[in-house]
N, C-alpha and C positions, 0 to 999 in steps of 0.2 A: 628643377629636378636634374639629376645626373644619372648616367648609367655607365658602368665599367664592365668590360669583358675580361679584363686582366687587372691585377692589383699588385704592381711592383712595390717593394718595400723600401722606404726611406729615400725616395728620389728627390732630385732637385726639380722644382716645377717652374717652367718658364711661362709667362703670360704675355700676350700681345693682342691689343684691341685697337680699333680705329680711334685715332686722335690726331694731333698735329702731324701733318705730312703722311699720315697712315703708316708711320715708321714701325710701330709695334706689330701691326698686321703683316707688313712686308717682311720684316725681320723674322718673325716666327714662321711665315710661309717658307722662306729660304731654309730655315733650320729643319723644317719637316722634310724637305727634299734632300738637303745635304746629308743629314744624319740617317737617311734611309729608315724612317720611322714606320710604325704600323699604327693604324687608328684603333684605339682601345676603348673609346667611349665618346660621349657627347653630353652637352648641357642644353636644356631647353627650359623655357618659362611659359607656363600655360596661361598666365593672366596677361600676356602682352600679345601684340599682333604676330600671327604665324606667317613667316616669310622664309622661303628656302630657295636656293639657287641651283641651277643645273648647268654644268660647264663641261663641254666635250662628252656629253651623254653621262656625265657622272654627277651624282647628288653631292652638293657641297653643304654640309651642316653649318648653320650660322655660328655655332661654337663647338668645335671639335676638340677631342682629347687624343693626343698621339704619344707614342713611347719609343725611345731608343734604348735598347738594352745595354749596349756596350758602354755607354756613359751613364746609364740609369737616370735618364732625363725624361720627364713628362712635359709635353708642350700643350698648353691650352690656347687655342688659336681662334680668334673671333674675326669674322668678316663683317659683322654688323653689331650694333649696340643700340637697342631701343632706348629712346629718350626716357629718362627716369628709372631705368632698370639697373643702374650701376650697383646699387646696394644688393639687389636680388642676385645679380651675377656674382658679385663678391661673396655672398653668403654660400652659393653653390661651390665656388672655388675653395672656400675654407672647409666645407664638408669633404671635398675630394682630398684636400691636404691632410685633414684629420684621419680620413679613411686609410690613406697610404702612409701616414706618419712621416710626412715630407720633411726632409732635412732643412729645406729653405725654399722660399718663393722668390724668384727673380722676375721683376716686371720690366718691360721694355716700353719706353715712352718717348714721345717728341715734346719739345717745348717750343712754343712759337717765338719767332724772332722777326723784327722789322726788316733787317737786312741780312738775309741768308748768305753765307760765304761758301767758297769752295772747300774750306776746311772747318766744318761746323764743330763747335765746342761740345765736349762731353762732360756730364756731371753725374753724381750719384748721391743716393741716400741709402743708409743701411741702419737697421735697428740693432745690429750686432757689432760690438766693439771689435771682435776678431775680423769680421768681414770688412768693416770700415778701414782697418789698417791694411788689409790685403788690397782693397781697391785703391787706396792712396799709393800703395807700393807700385801700382801700374801707371802712375802718373795722372790718374783721374782726380778731378777737383770735386770736393763735396758741394752739394747745393746749399748755399748759405741763405739765399732768399729766393722765394718763388711760390707760385700757386700750382698745385697739382689737382687735377680734376679726373672724373670718370672712375672706372673700375679700380685703377691703381690707388686712387685716393681712398676709396672705401676699404681696400685691403690694408692700407697703411694704418687706418684708424682701428679696424676691427681684429686684425690678425694677431694671434697670441704666440706665434712662432716666428723665427727670423725671416725678415723680408729685406731684400735689397732691390733698389730701383735704379735702373740706368736710364739717363735722359740725354737726348741729343738735340741741339738746335735744328729746327726744321721749318720749312715753309708752312704757313698756317693753313692755307686753303687748297693746296695741290699735293698729290703724292710726291714724296721726296725720296727717291731711291738712293741718292748720294748719302743722305743722312742715315738711312737705314743701313747702308753698307758700313758706315762708321760705327754704328751701334753694334753690329755683328762683330766687327773687329775687336771692340772692347770686351764683348761677351766671350769671344774666343780666348782672349788672354785670361779672363777671370775664371773660366771653367776648364781651360786647357783642352780645347776641342780639336786643335790641329786643323783648322779650316784653311783650305787653299784660297788665298785672298785674290789671286789673279782673275779668276772668272766671276768674282763676287759681284762687281758693279754691273756687269752685263746681265747676270742672273736677277739682280735686284730690279733692273729695268723691265725684264720679262714679267716678274711677279707684280710690279707696279701696274703694268698694262692690264694684266689679268684681273687684279683686284679692283682696279678702277672700273672695268667693265661690269664686274659682278655687283659692285656697290651702286653703280648708276642704274642697273636693272632693278636692284632692290628698292632704290629711291622711287623709280618710276612706278613700281607695284604699290608702294606705300601711298604715293600721290593719287593714284587711280582709286585706291580704296577710300581715301579721304574725300575725293570728289563724289563717289557713290554715296557716302554717308551724308554729305551735304545735300545731295539731290533728294534723299529720303526725307531729310529735315525740311527742305524747301517745299 
């Protein structure tokens, strides 16, 4: 289910969820802060485990919806993704996109690499020929071979409006603020957001630390719940 307190018309929707290097989540967290957004909604699934985080006395929704009026951008930001819930989350995002008549969805993702470098490579996929040409014009390479998983994968399959996905090589098992910063740089060019890149990496490190702590607490809560369930069964 989703709830919106405001319904902007024809926005670009950015999505970021935990994946390789947590880059989608780190990048959207930065965008929420940098663009001075307001929270206009949230997504929740009533048939999966209920877990919520509190950070600095503030409630952090697992999937929040934020809006920046000056660029007409809606950001759907996930700090947790229940296993097996990818299709359900994608369905709710599609409902939001239909409700707002979104111009495009842009998903931000990491792709695992065995040997992460100081200058991770960027790739893209777009279902729109126009957007495809625009992304190539910025020097980005189209993804020719690869496996996409999670919410982005479900959106690419089910969405019937334009979707562009930006991918960056990232660490598979640890938060990767460097890769997230590269992803934001590409997004800045694509959407013309005029982001000040100088403090970007330091900000990404801060968000990496925050999100790592929130996700560790979420995992601890999930592990405790599973142990309790096992004790009931035993």
